[in-house]
C-alpha positions as a Markdown table, in Angstrom:
| # | Residue | x | y | z |
|---|---|---|---|---|
| 1 | Unk | 0.0 | 0.0 | 0.0 |
| 2 | Unk | 1.3 | 3.5 | -0.9 |
| 3 | Unk | 1.1 | 6.1 | 1.8 |
| 4 | Unk | -1.5 | 8.8 | 1.0 |
| 5 | Unk | 1.0 | 11.6 | 1.6 |
| 6 | Unk | 2.9 | 10.6 | -1.6 |
| 7 | Unk | -0.2 | 10.5 | -3.7 |
| 8 | Unk | -1.7 | 13.8 | -2.7 |
| 9 | Unk | -0.7 | 16.9 | -4.6 |
| 10 | Unk | -0.3 | 20.0 | -2.6 |
| 11 | Unk | -3.3 | 22.2 | -2.9 |
| 12 | Unk | -1.4 | 25.3 | -4.1 |
| 13 | Unk | -0.3 | 23.4 | -7.2 |
| 14 | Unk | -3.9 | 22.9 | -8.1 |
| 15 | Unk | -5.5 | 26.1 | -6.9 |
| 16 | Unk | -2.9 | 28.7 | -7.9 |
| 17 | Unk | -3.2 | 28.0 | -11.7 |
| 18 | Unk | -7.0 | 28.1 | -11.5 |
| 19 | Unk | -6.9 | 31.5 | -9.7 |
| 20 | Unk | -4.4 | 33.0 | -12.2 |
| 21 | Unk | -6.7 | 32.0 | -15.0 |
| 22 | Unk | -9.5 | 34.0 | -13.5 |
| 23 | Unk | -7.4 | 37.2 | -13.2 |
| 24 | Unk | -7.9 | 39.8 | -15.9 |
| 25 | Unk | -4.8 | 40.5 | -18.1 |
| 26 | Unk | -4.5 | 44.0 | -16.6 |
| 27 | Unk | -3.9 | 42.5 | -13.2 |
| 28 | Unk | -0.9 | 40.5 | -14.4 |
| 29 | Unk | 0.6 | 43.5 | -16.3 |
| 30 | Unk | 3.7 | 45.4 | -15.1 |
| 31 | Unk | 2.0 | 48.8 | -14.7 |
| 32 | Unk | 4.2 | 51.8 | -13.9 |
| 33 | Unk | 3.2 | 55.4 | -13.5 |
| 34 | Unk | 4.3 | 57.6 | -16.3 |
| 35 | Unk | 3.0 | 60.8 | -14.6 |
| 36 | Unk | 0.0 | 62.6 | -13.3 |
| 37 | Unk | -1.8 | 65.9 | -13.4 |
| 38 | Unk | -4.6 | 67.3 | -11.2 |
| 39 | Unk | -7.1 | 65.5 | -13.5 |
| 40 | Unk | -5.5 | 62.2 | -14.4 |
| 41 | Unk | -2.7 | 59.7 | -13.8 |
| 42 | Unk | -1.2 | 57.8 | -16.7 |
| 43 | Unk | 0.2 | 54.3 | -16.4 |
| 44 | Unk | 1.9 | 52.0 | -19.0 |
| 45 | Unk | 2.4 | 48.3 | -19.0 |
| 46 | Unk | 6.2 | 47.8 | -19.5 |
| 47 | Unk | 5.6 | 44.1 | -20.3 |
| 48 | Unk | 3.5 | 45.1 | -23.4 |
| 49 | Unk | 6.1 | 47.3 | -25.1 |
| 50 | Unk | 6.6 | 46.4 | -28.7 |
| 51 | Unk | 8.7 | 48.1 | -31.3 |
| 52 | Unk | 8.5 | 48.0 | -35.1 |
| 53 | Unk | 11.0 | 50.3 | -36.8 |
| 54 | Unk | 10.1 | 53.8 | -35.7 |
| 55 | Unk | 6.9 | 53.0 | -33.8 |
| 56 | Unk | 6.4 | 51.8 | -30.2 |
| 57 | Unk | 3.1 | 50.1 | -29.2 |
| 58 | Unk | 2.2 | 49.9 | -25.5 |
| 59 | Unk | -0.9 | 49.4 | -23.3 |
| 60 | Unk | -1.8 | 52.4 | -21.1 |
| 61 | Unk | -4.3 | 53.2 | -18.4 |
| 62 | Unk | -5.7 | 56.7 | -17.7 |
| 63 | Unk | -7.0 | 56.9 | -14.2 |
| 64 | Unk | -9.2 | 60.0 | -13.9 |
| 65 | Unk | -9.6 | 61.8 | -10.5 |
| 66 | Unk | -13.3 | 62.4 | -11.3 |
| 67 | Unk | -15.7 | 60.8 | -13.7 |
| 68 | Unk | -16.1 | 62.5 | -17.1 |
| 69 | Unk | -19.6 | 63.5 | -18.4 |
| 70 | Unk | -20.1 | 59.9 | -19.7 |
| 71 | Unk | -19.4 | 58.4 | -16.3 |
| 72 | Unk | -15.9 | 57.1 | -17.3 |
| 73 | Unk | -13.4 | 57.0 | -14.4 |
| 74 | Unk | -10.7 | 54.9 | -16.1 |
| 75 | Unk | -9.8 | 53.6 | -19.5 |
| 76 | Unk | -7.3 | 51.1 | -20.9 |
| 77 | Unk | -6.0 | 51.2 | -24.5 |
| 78 | Unk | -3.1 | 50.6 | -26.9 |
| 79 | Unk | -1.2 | 53.7 | -27.7 |
| 80 | Unk | 1.1 | 53.7 | -30.8 |
| 81 | Unk | 3.9 | 56.3 | -30.8 |
| 82 | Unk | 5.4 | 57.2 | -34.1 |
| 83 | Unk | 8.9 | 58.4 | -33.2 |
| 84 | Unk | 9.8 | 59.6 | -36.7 |
| 85 | Unk | 6.8 | 61.8 | -37.2 |
| 86 | Unk | 6.1 | 62.8 | -33.6 |
| 87 | Unk | 2.6 | 61.4 | -33.5 |
| 88 | Unk | 0.4 | 58.9 | -31.6 |
| 89 | Unk | -2.9 | 57.1 | -32.0 |
| 90 | Unk | -5.1 | 55.1 | -29.6 |
| 91 | Unk | -7.1 | 52.0 | -30.2 |
| 92 | Unk | -8.6 | 48.9 | -28.5 |
| 93 | Unk | -10.0 | 51.0 | -25.7 |
| 94 | Unk | -12.2 | 49.9 | -22.8 |
| 95 | Unk | -13.7 | 52.5 | -20.4 |
| 96 | Unk | -14.8 | 51.7 | -16.9 |
| 97 | Unk | -17.0 | 53.4 | -14.2 |
| 98 | Unk | -14.5 | 52.9 | -11.4 |
| 99 | Unk | -10.8 | 53.8 | -10.8 |
| 100 | Unk | -8.1 | 51.6 | -12.2 |
| 101 | Unk | -10.4 | 49.5 | -14.5 |
| 102 | Unk | -12.9 | 48.6 | -11.7 |
| 103 | Unk | -16.6 | 49.0 | -11.9 |
| 104 | Unk | -18.8 | 48.4 | -14.9 |
| 105 | Unk | -17.3 | 48.4 | -18.4 |
| 106 | Unk | -19.1 | 51.3 | -20.1 |
| 107 | Unk | -17.6 | 51.4 | -23.6 |
| 108 | Unk | -15.4 | 49.4 | -25.9 |
| 109 | Unk | -13.8 | 50.6 | -29.1 |
| 110 | Unk | -11.6 | 48.2 | -31.1 |
| 111 | Unk | -10.6 | 50.5 | -34.0 |
| 112 | Unk | -7.6 | 52.8 | -33.9 |
| 113 | Unk | -8.2 | 56.6 | -34.2 |
| 114 | Unk | -6.4 | 59.1 | -36.3 |
| 115 | Unk | -2.7 | 59.9 | -35.9 |
| 116 | Unk | -2.4 | 63.0 | -33.7 |
| 117 | Unk | 0.6 | 65.3 | -33.2 |
| 118 | Unk | 2.3 | 64.9 | -29.8 |
| 119 | Unk | 1.6 | 68.0 | -27.8 |
| 120 | Unk | 4.5 | 70.2 | -26.6 |
| 121 | Unk | 3.8 | 69.4 | -23.0 |
| 122 | Unk | 1.7 | 66.9 | -21.0 |
| 123 | Unk | 1.4 | 63.2 | -20.2 |
| 124 | Unk | 1.5 | 61.9 | -23.8 |
| 125 | Unk | 4.7 | 64.0 | -24.3 |
| 126 | Unk | 6.2 | 62.3 | -21.3 |
| 127 | Unk | 5.3 | 58.8 | -22.6 |
| 128 | Unk | 6.5 | 59.7 | -26.1 |
| 129 | Unk | 9.9 | 60.9 | -24.7 |
| 130 | Unk | 10.2 | 57.6 | -22.6 |
| 131 | Unk | 9.7 | 55.5 | -25.7 |
| 132 | Unk | 11.3 | 57.6 | -28.4 |
| 133 | Unk | 14.1 | 59.3 | -26.4 |
| 134 | Unk | 14.8 | 62.8 | -25.3 |
| 135 | Unk | 16.2 | 63.7 | -28.7 |
| 136 | Unk | 12.8 | 63.0 | -30.3 |
| 137 | Unk | 10.9 | 65.3 | -28.0 |
| 138 | Unk | 8.2 | 67.4 | -29.7 |
| 139 | Unk | 9.0 | 71.0 | -30.6 |
């Protein structure tokens, strides 16, 4: 007869993978704060950074201090930064009623928007400089 202690798998080996499968992808990301203003904090997921030639693609979260007129308090999206042309565009956005992607999901937009010029100052400028380098800062 085999002792039961040898046949039993430890419960963490069974439970942990099941719990990880239930977590949203955002919870497993490597979120770091890019910066903040009085109205919003901007975070990026370092583990999602991808580069193709002169373009960086990264997941970001905007965590608003107060809900906007549509009730949105936070949003997550992919932001593409074009280092050569000093532009960016956003797509694959989900908006939530609570802070840091909590609360009800209010909106979802898969399509990417138009390319927009990086402003001379602000949070997108800071993120652009992180990805493209100080020499590529907008003028």
